[in-house]
Phi, psi and omega in degrees: 000133182289134180270128176262111185293151172288122182265121184242125174259113174266130183248124181234155174294319177206161179250132178182168181292132180108158175066209186301316180300318182292320179294325178289324175296318175303318179295317180304320183293346182247015180256154174282114184294340177288336184254337183224132177237116184255130174251138179252115181251126177253139179272003175228183179260017180273106180228302180066208183290350182297333178305317184295323179293319179297312182292325177295331179273359178101005179270170178234148183243131174228156178241146176212080184308131185271133177197159187300320186245356187244005187262313191302316185293308180294326179293319177298318177300319178299314182295318182289324181288317185273339179052062180290147174276333185220137164244121186241106189257133184244027189247043175052227185290338176298345175302334179302316179290320179300313184285332175298314179293323178296320179295319179298330180269006175080019177290121189286326182246123186228113190247126169259124186237113180269120184245007178216160175268009183199143181270002175080009180245161178269142187277075172283164178305320180293317180294323178297321177295317178299315181296321178300314181293316181295320176298321179297321178292321176299315179301323185277322191254342182285134172269337177217143177234115184245158173212154184277351178201165177296322180296318179297319180293316182295319181294321185275325191240355174099168184296337184265021185300331181290346177277350178264112185294349177280344187276138178206138173270125179234107180292144176300141179264149180228140178271111183294339181296337179294344185245011185279340182290152178293162181295144178245038190303315185298320180288326176297315179297320178296320182301322182258012177055047181253152181292157183298330183263021182297140169268104194262112173267153180217146170227132179238120180173150180295146176289092182213162182303325183299328188280345169063049184297327179300313179292323179303314181294321178295319177298315181294325178301321178291319176300314182296330178288338180265331184230115179290346182264007186276135176222158184228129171260124175256110184250126177144159179241179177151220188287126185298322182296323179290319178297317179297318179295323178293318178297320178297317181294322177300316179294317180299325182272003178070033185251014187304325180273358185247350182240127179251121175273109189266345182068200180284132182230148177258001184242042181303317177304319179297316181292320179298318183290339178276342187274159176272331184198141171265125178254126192216076184269053184294151175279320176209154180207153169274294172205097186293112182297328183293333176293318176295319179298319179298320177298319179295327180279350183081013181270124180296154185235134168242114189223162176295153189273049177289147181304322181293324177289325176293330175298321177290316182298332179288346185244338183229146181276165171093011183246127175243127182254144182223138178292142175293345176285343179285158186288162174300327178297317179296315178300314183298323180295324178288320180293318183293334180232074183293166185300329184222124178281167178300321182294335184263007185290329180078202184285119182297322183296322179289327178294313180293332179293342177302329182296330184298336183258013182239174177292351182270004177290139184298326182294325179293317178297316182296317180298318180293315180298318180297323179294325177292311182296326181279357177072028184287346180231037187296115175230110184280145177295149185264342185223175181257000000 
């Protein structure tokens, strides 16, 4: 008998390495293609080379540019033509509109997935009204409400989220095998023309307000004033204005020879394993995957004391949290003397194997997602 796969449409603001698209691609690689077919829909035209990775893993890419008057009709046509079993939306409160249209087209499983503790916008009166309406639509049309951390769920859905049976925290899954290879530190240093004895700091994250690149550069400037051997790899793509401002600040602080702008990379595990410390002073996060990746690589982390990062620190070793209210000097002292030196990291394979026994294992995430898509815990909302 022929198997008809469950067709899932994942909706993202944009497609690129990092964040929700990357975590969903990781999930795709661990699914049975006979049973699940994943489509990646972007609401913008930002795709780049990431399309090839999705398609190589068996996924499909579609675009549906978002706009006030131009979105509903083509998106509805897409839903009616493809007859999806699931629409899984990752666009914060805008998921309300996505799931409303999905319900009108008869899509049986409609998932709102909160991946951040903040939508990145300022709460003007008009935006508050928009958010009220979009939240109301999520409440009425979502069959499942997921979040990547307790903090993300509480921020998006309120303190009483546990009273809503549709709500569930599902931690992002990570494949530990990606971190089992030995360190390639010498080649990484050669690639960026850095000395063999470099104290290598790294930051991995999209150029966005949440990642706090301005403060990151200031912290590193203090580290560099204390350690002549300190260098920083900035890995990630994103908003051009933020990258330009970061480059200007690096130049103003005289760090041009000490900071490498690496752009978008597909070898983040390799770079993490070569580094001495991950520096991560984010303003807000849902569940930063790179912090989990650093733990798998055995690379110590100095990060802001956000509740979501503390959720990771309670389950994995090697993470030190610092308040953003503390001085650059305090941050620099923690960065300069991380919890674990390279010599003390031990066996990388055993470190990455720690993930297998935690909620961050990819198989745990995949099992939960499949149960949601298959409707095994279907509880429909009772009101509008």
